[in-house]
C-alpha positions as CSV (number, residue, x, y, z in Angstrom):
1,M,0.2,0.4,-0.2
2,N,1.6,3.4,-1.1
3,F,1.5,6.4,0.7
4,W,-1.8,7.8,-1.3
5,E,-3.6,5.2,-0.4
6,R,-3.0,5.1,3.2
7,S,-3.6,8.8,3.3
8,V,-7.0,9.3,2.2
9,S,-8.2,7.8,4.9
10,F,-8.3,9.7,7.9
11,F,-4.9,10.4,9.9
12,F,-6.2,11.8,13.0
13,D,-5.6,9.4,15.9
14,R,-7.7,8.6,19.0
15,A,-5.8,10.9,21.4
16,M,-3.8,13.8,19.3
17,S,-5.3,16.7,20.4
18,G,-3.4,18.4,22.9
19,A,-4.5,22.3,22.0
20,I,-6.1,24.3,24.1
21,W,-7.7,27.6,21.8
22,F,-9.6,30.0,24.1
23,A,-9.9,29.7,27.7
24,Q,-12.8,31.2,29.0
25,V,-14.3,31.3,32.1
26,L,-18.0,30.7,33.4
27,D,-19.5,32.2,36.2
28,V,-22.7,30.4,36.9
29,G,-24.0,31.4,39.9
30,G,-21.0,31.2,42.0
31,V,-19.9,28.4,40.5
32,V,-17.1,28.8,37.8
33,M,-16.8,26.3,35.2
34,Q,-14.1,26.8,32.9
35,S,-15.0,26.2,29.3
36,R,-12.2,25.8,26.7
37,N,-12.8,25.7,23.4
38,C,-11.2,22.6,22.8
39,V,-12.3,20.5,20.2
40,V,-13.7,16.8,20.9
41,L,-12.8,15.1,17.6
42,C,-15.2,13.1,15.7
43,V,-13.1,10.4,13.3
44,L,-14.4,8.7,10.7
45,L,-11.6,5.6,10.6
46,A,-12.0,4.9,6.9
47,A,-9.9,2.1,5.3
48,S,-10.4,3.0,1.2
49,L,-12.2,6.0,-0.8
50,P,-15.5,4.0,-1.3
51,C,-15.9,4.5,3.0
52,F,-14.3,7.7,2.9
53,A,-17.4,9.3,0.5
54,G,-20.1,7.5,2.2
55,S,-21.7,7.4,5.5
56,S,-22.0,3.9,6.4
57,C,-18.1,4.9,8.2
58,K,-18.0,4.7,11.5
59,V,-17.3,7.9,13.5
60,N,-15.8,7.9,16.5
61,V,-14.8,11.0,18.8
62,V,-12.0,11.8,21.1
63,F,-12.1,14.3,23.7
64,A,-8.9,16.3,23.6
65,H,-9.9,18.0,27.5
66,S,-12.7,16.6,29.5
67,P,-14.1,19.3,30.9
68,K,-13.6,20.2,34.5
69,A,-16.5,19.4,37.2
70,A,-18.1,22.3,38.9
71,G,-17.6,22.9,42.1
72,N,-22.0,22.3,42.6
73,F,-23.6,20.4,39.6
74,A,-27.2,21.3,40.9
75,R,-26.6,25.0,40.6
76,V,-25.8,24.4,37.3
77,L,-28.7,22.5,36.2
78,E,-30.7,24.7,38.7
79,K,-29.5,27.7,36.3
80,A,-30.5,26.1,33.3
81,E,-34.2,25.0,34.1
82,A,-34.4,28.7,34.7
83,G,-33.4,28.9,30.9
84,D,-30.0,30.1,30.7
85,S,-28.4,29.1,27.5
86,A,-24.7,28.8,28.9
87,S,-25.7,26.6,31.7
88,E,-28.0,24.5,29.3
89,F,-24.6,24.1,27.3
90,Q,-22.8,23.1,30.0
91,A,-25.3,20.7,31.2
92,G,-25.5,19.2,28.1
93,L,-21.4,18.7,28.0
94,A,-21.5,17.1,31.5
95,Y,-23.9,14.6,30.5
96,E,-22.5,13.9,27.2
97,T,-19.1,13.3,29.1
98,G,-20.5,11.9,31.9
99,T,-18.1,15.1,33.8
100,G,-19.9,16.0,37.1
101,T,-22.4,13.7,36.8
102,E,-23.1,10.1,35.3
103,Q,-23.2,10.3,31.5
104,D,-26.3,10.5,29.5
105,F,-26.6,11.1,26.0
106,S,-30.2,11.2,25.8
107,T,-30.1,14.0,28.6
108,A,-27.2,15.6,27.3
109,A,-29.2,15.9,23.6
110,K,-32.3,17.4,25.7
111,W,-29.9,20.4,26.9
112,Y,-27.8,20.8,23.9
113,Q,-31.6,20.8,22.2
114,R,-32.6,23.4,24.2
115,A,-29.6,26.0,24.5
116,A,-29.5,25.2,20.4
117,D,-33.0,26.3,20.3
118,R,-32.1,29.5,22.0
119,G,-28.9,30.1,20.1
120,N,-26.8,29.4,21.8
121,A,-23.9,28.2,18.7
122,D,-21.9,25.9,20.9
123,A,-24.7,24.2,21.4
124,Q,-25.5,23.7,18.2
125,N,-22.2,22.6,16.9
126,N,-22.4,19.4,19.5
127,L,-25.7,18.7,18.6
128,G,-24.3,18.0,15.2
129,G,-22.0,15.9,16.9
130,M,-24.9,14.2,18.4
131,Y,-27.0,13.5,15.3
132,L,-23.9,12.3,13.2
133,R,-22.7,9.5,15.5
134,G,-26.4,9.0,16.5
135,L,-26.4,9.1,20.6
136,G,-28.9,10.3,22.6
137,V,-30.6,10.9,19.2
138,E,-31.7,8.9,16.1
139,Q,-28.3,9.1,13.9
140,S,-29.4,11.7,11.0
141,D,-26.5,13.0,8.6
142,S,-28.8,15.7,8.0
143,E,-29.8,16.5,10.9
144,A,-26.3,17.2,11.9
145,M,-25.8,19.2,8.6
146,R,-28.7,21.2,10.0
147,W,-27.0,22.2,12.8
148,Y,-23.6,22.5,12.0
149,L,-24.8,24.9,9.2
150,R,-26.8,27.1,11.7
151,A,-23.5,27.3,14.1
152,A,-21.2,28.0,11.2
153,G,-23.8,30.6,10.0
154,E,-23.2,32.7,13.4
155,G,-19.2,31.9,13.0
156,Q,-18.8,29.2,15.0
157,L,-15.4,27.7,14.2
158,G,-15.5,24.4,15.2
159,A,-19.0,24.3,12.9
160,E,-17.8,25.9,10.2
161,T,-14.9,22.8,9.8
162,N,-17.4,20.7,10.3
163,V,-19.7,21.8,7.5
164,G,-16.2,21.4,5.8
165,F,-15.7,17.8,6.9
166,M,-19.6,17.0,6.1
167,Y,-18.8,17.6,2.2
168,A,-15.2,15.9,2.1
169,S,-17.2,13.0,3.3
170,G,-20.0,13.1,1.0
171,R,-22.3,12.9,4.6
172,G,-25.7,15.2,5.0
173,R,-25.1,16.7,1.3
174,A,-23.5,15.5,-1.9
175,Q,-20.2,14.7,-1.6
176,S,-17.8,18.1,-2.8
177,D,-14.2,18.5,-2.3
178,E,-14.6,22.1,-3.8
179,E,-17.1,22.9,-1.0
180,A,-14.6,21.1,1.2
181,V,-11.9,23.7,0.8
182,R,-14.6,26.6,0.7
183,W,-15.2,26.0,4.4
184,Y,-12.2,24.8,5.6
185,R,-10.5,28.2,4.4
186,K,-13.5,30.3,6.3
187,A,-12.4,28.8,9.9
188,A,-8.9,28.4,9.0
189,E,-8.4,32.2,7.3
190,K,-9.5,32.8,11.3
191,G,-6.9,31.0,12.5
192,Y,-8.6,27.7,13.4
193,A,-5.7,25.1,13.4
194,P,-7.9,22.3,12.6
195,A,-9.7,23.7,10.0
196,Q,-6.1,24.6,8.6
197,A,-4.7,21.1,9.2
198,N,-7.4,20.3,6.9
199,L,-6.6,22.6,4.5
200,G,-2.9,21.2,4.5
201,F,-4.5,18.0,3.7
202,M,-6.4,18.6,0.9
203,Y,-3.4,21.1,-0.8
204,S,-1.2,17.7,-0.3
205,A,-3.5,15.5,-2.1
206,G,-4.8,17.8,-4.4
207,R,-8.4,17.6,-3.5
208,G,-10.7,20.7,-4.4
209,V,-7.6,22.6,-5.2
210,R,-4.1,21.7,-7.2
211,M,-1.9,19.9,-5.6
212,D,0.5,22.0,-4.2
213,G,3.0,20.9,-1.6
214,N,4.0,24.9,-0.5
215,E,0.6,25.4,0.2
216,A,0.2,22.2,2.1
217,L,3.2,23.4,4.2
218,R,2.4,26.9,4.8
219,W,-1.3,25.2,6.4
220,Y,0.3,23.0,8.5
221,H,2.8,25.4,9.6
222,K,-0.2,27.7,10.6
223,A,-1.8,24.8,12.3
224,T,1.7,23.3,14.2
225,A,2.4,27.2,15.5
226,H,-1.6,26.4,17.8
227,G,0.7,23.4,19.0
228,Y,-1.6,21.4,17.4
229,A,-1.1,17.8,17.4
230,P,-2.7,16.4,14.3
231,A,-0.8,19.0,11.7
232,E,2.4,18.4,13.4
233,Y,1.8,14.0,13.0
234,K,0.9,15.2,9.6
235,L,3.7,17.0,9.1
236,G,6.2,14.4,9.8
237,L,4.2,11.8,7.9
238,L,4.8,13.9,5.0
239,Y,8.7,14.2,6.1
240,Y,8.9,10.4,7.2
241,R,7.3,9.0,3.0
242,G,8.3,12.4,1.0
243,W,4.9,13.5,0.0
244,A,4.8,17.0,-1.1
245,V,8.1,17.7,0.6
246,A,11.3,16.0,0.2
247,Q,11.9,13.3,2.1
248,D,13.5,13.4,5.5
249,V,13.6,11.3,8.2
250,S,15.1,13.6,10.9
251,E,12.8,16.2,9.9
252,A,9.5,13.4,10.6
253,L,11.0,12.2,14.0
254,R,11.4,15.6,15.3
255,W,7.6,16.3,14.1
256,F,6.8,13.7,15.5
257,H,8.5,14.1,18.9
258,K,6.3,17.5,19.2
259,A,3.2,16.0,18.1
260,A,3.8,13.1,21.2
261,Q,4.6,15.9,23.3
262,H,1.3,17.6,22.3
263,G,-0.5,14.1,23.1
264,S,-0.3,12.3,19.7
265,A,-0.6,8.3,19.9
266,A,0.0,8.0,16.8
267,A,3.1,10.4,16.5
268,E,4.0,8.1,19.5
269,N,3.8,5.0,18.0
270,E,6.1,6.3,14.5
271,I,8.7,7.3,17.1
272,G,9.0,3.3,18.2
273,N,8.3,2.4,14.7
274,A,11.6,4.2,13.8
275,Y,13.6,2.4,17.0
276,E,12.3,-1.1,16.0
277,H,13.5,-0.3,12.6
278,G,16.2,1.9,12.9
279,Q,15.0,4.8,10.6
280,G,16.9,8.3,11.6
281,V,18.2,6.3,15.0
282,R,20.0,3.6,15.9
283,Q,18.2,0.7,16.2
284,N,16.8,0.2,20.1
285,F,14.2,-2.6,20.4
286,D,14.0,-1.1,24.0
287,E,13.4,2.2,22.8
288,A,11.0,1.0,20.2
289,E,9.0,-1.2,23.1
290,R,8.2,1.6,25.4
291,W,7.1,4.2,22.7
292,Y,4.7,1.3,21.6
293,G,3.8,0.9,25.1
294,I,3.3,4.5,25.2
295,A,1.3,4.9,22.1
296,A,-0.6,1.5,23.7
297,E,-1.5,2.9,26.7
298,H,-2.9,6.1,25.2
299,G,-5.2,3.9,23.3
300,L,-4.2,2.9,20.3
301,P,-5.0,-0.3,18.6
302,E,-1.8,-0.7,16.4
303,A,0.4,0.0,19.5
304,R,-1.0,-3.2,21.1
305,H,0.1,-5.0,18.3
306,N,3.4,-3.9,18.1
307,V,4.0,-3.9,21.7
308,E,3.4,-7.9,21.3
309,V,5.4,-7.9,17.9
310,M,8.5,-6.7,20.4
311,R,7.7,-9.3,22.6
312,A,8.4,-11.8,19.5
313,V,11.1,-10.5,18.7
314,R,12.5,-11.3,22.0
315,A,11.3,-15.1,21.9
316,G,12.9,-15.2,18.5
317,N,9.9,-15.2,16.8
318,T,11.1,-14.6,13.3
319,P,8.0,-15.0,11.3
320,R,6.2,-12.1,13.4
321,I,9.4,-9.7,12.6
322,A,8.9,-9.8,9.6
323,A,5.4,-9.3,9.2
324,A,5.8,-6.2,10.8
325,S,8.7,-5.1,8.6
326,D,6.3,-5.5,6.0
327,Q,3.7,-3.2,7.7
328,G,6.6,-0.4,7.7
329,A,5.0,2.5,9.7
330,S,2.2,0.9,10.8
331,S,-0.1,3.9,12.2
332,L,0.0,5.3,8.9
333,E,-2.7,2.0,7.8
334,G,-6.0,3.6,8.2
335,S,-4.6,6.8,8.8
336,S,-6.9,9.7,8.4
337,S,-7.0,13.1,6.2
338,V,-9.6,15.1,7.1
339,E,-11.3,15.2,10.7
340,P,-14.5,17.8,11.7
341,A,-14.1,19.1,15.3
342,S,-17.2,18.5,16.7
343,S,-17.9,19.2,20.3
344,V,-16.5,23.0,21.4
345,Y,-15.6,23.5,25.0
């Protein structure tokens, strides 16, 4: 499988985003709850172009940063019941994530709906994410798109990015890379790192725009200026494989380490792969297993497999070593290209 075939399915890993965007503090009747404009990322787990362009693909969510529990959740609910849209949104977020209360998707959707109906753009965006995944509501791409568009109409940057994702993946609207690029650009030009990374991918792949490695790098670097791990990881992949840039394994590892520092399990896995195969570093099975283990602890399935492979190496199981070598950089398999930033704190 070549790099293009690997990269058309989404590059985002399960625990990548360590970015904190615009921190704000909400005073809820004396109860301070921190609301972080961090994205909770839905990941389309695609293995091929047909899945990438269709609605049958599985969509997962990665919570970059779980919200902090309120000191008095009962007070948050009291204000929500009184019709305060910010509190309604916080209640929905708490029930969606199970933070400060028991997780309940139906109740989360109810509170998001109430806040969304009052014009709360963050709630509209998150409600779209609930419809996209079918959590607490009947799954509906068209409803997801409707709420994303309403939030995007208010200038909600995550929603603008999500509308781009929906067009890129052909969900809720006919597939259109050109429309995806248009929406990504709207948010990217306002400095929103997830959209900048997605726009970088579109330029690197020539989707909706003419393929342009320089433009791809420009947008990826804009995203990495925010410490955005998905962009750091993607840059590492580009340098690792020499896609749209001259191949430079040392530069790839530099970006993988940056992404790993910001929580990217896939980057940790790539560092392990480099040590296992002696690519850009001296071969070191101890370091390989250590990095694979870190990625596995962060929930990356490929890393758990790679830990088993390294243990097989130590046991002298050479056929498994050959299989691992054939895979190359394992986290590129089934990796992702563009992702929606669905829930915002």
